[in-house]
N, C-alpha and C positions, 0 to 999 in steps of 0.2 A: 504480587503482580496478577495472579490468577491466570486461568487458561481459557481463552475464548475458542481456540481451535488448535488441534494438533494435526499437522500435515502428514502426508504419507512418509516423509523422510524422518519424522519424529520431532521436527522443530515445533516448538510451542509458540503460538501467536497470542499476544495479550489483547485485551479489549483496548479501546481508545484511551490513552493516557491523557491526552490533551487535544482539543480541536485547534489550538492556536499557540504555537511555540516556535522560537527561532531554533536553528540547528544546534548551536552549542548547548542551549538549555535542554533540547531534546536528548542529546547524548548523555547529559548529566542525569536527566530524569530516568532514563533506562538503566543507567549504572546504579542509581539509587535503589532501583527495584531488583538489582542483581541480574539484569538482562542487558541487551544491546539493541541498537537500531538494526533492522534487516538490511541486507545488501541489495543492490540493484538486481542481482541474479536471483536472490530469494523471492523478491517481488515478482519477477518474471515466472518463476516456477509456481508461485501461488496463483497467478493469473491462469496459467495452463491448467492447473488442478481444479480451480473453482469455476471458471467461466468459459465463454466462447473465445477461443484464441485462433488467430490467423496471422498471416504475414503482415497484415495491416495493424495488428495489435490485439489486445484483449478487450472485451466489453462485457460487463455484467448485465447488459440489456440485450434482448433479442427483439428484432423488428417484428411488429405485428403484421403479418402478410395481408391482412384485410383492411389495413388503414394506410394513411399517408406514411411515407418513409420517415417522417419526423415524429411519429407517435411510437412510443416504445412500451413494452411490458417488462416487468422485472424478471430477471433470471432467478429462479428459486435457489440455485446453488449459493448465491451470495448471502443467503440468510444464515449460513453457518458462521459467518464472520460479519456481524452487523456493522453498518457504517462504512463498509468497504467502498461502496459506490458513491458515497456522498462527500468524500474528502480527498485531498492530496496528502500523501504521507512522506515524511522524510525518510531517506535511506542513509546508510553509513558510507555509501560510495561517493567519492568526490570526482568532480570533473577533472580529467587527467591534466589539463593544461592550466587550471586555475583553482587553487585551494579555496578561494572565496565562494565557490559554487559547489553544491552537492546535488545529487539526483533526488527527484521527488517522483513517487508513483501516483499517477492520477487514476483513482479507482473507478471513475466513470468511463474512461476509455481504455485503460490499461497502458496508456502511454507513459513513458518515463522521460522526464525532461529535467534540465538543470535549473536551479533557482539559487538566488543569492542567499547565503547562509544567515543573513540578518533578517530575511523575510520570515513570515509566519506560515506554518503548515501544521497539519495534524501529526500526532505521534502514536505509533503502535510499536511495541517492543517485541523482541523474540528471545527465546532461551532454548538451550539444548537440553535442559534438565527439568 
């Protein structure tokens, strides 16, 4: 699996396993590597640790104060976990009222939203060891 990043809690984050995989296959891929999908809460903690976090959410981008509000510069903290800002990642957390939907972490905005488990998102696994 390899270690792309070890967070302050000791959780090991892998590199990107796949850019495009449905949720059931993402679970199997992480299990194959002796790991698991991160929970919704683990993604939230990652966002707080690596980026700019506020009540509106996390963003790996910081607005350039000298340009239009639509122009952004990259936050250097995201370099410790490459690809974080360019993908939506499956979590292991399911939508409480519908097993057909799982939560996805949007690395560009830090938002967590639900998506149909048959859709395709990126995969990053975690391990406690």
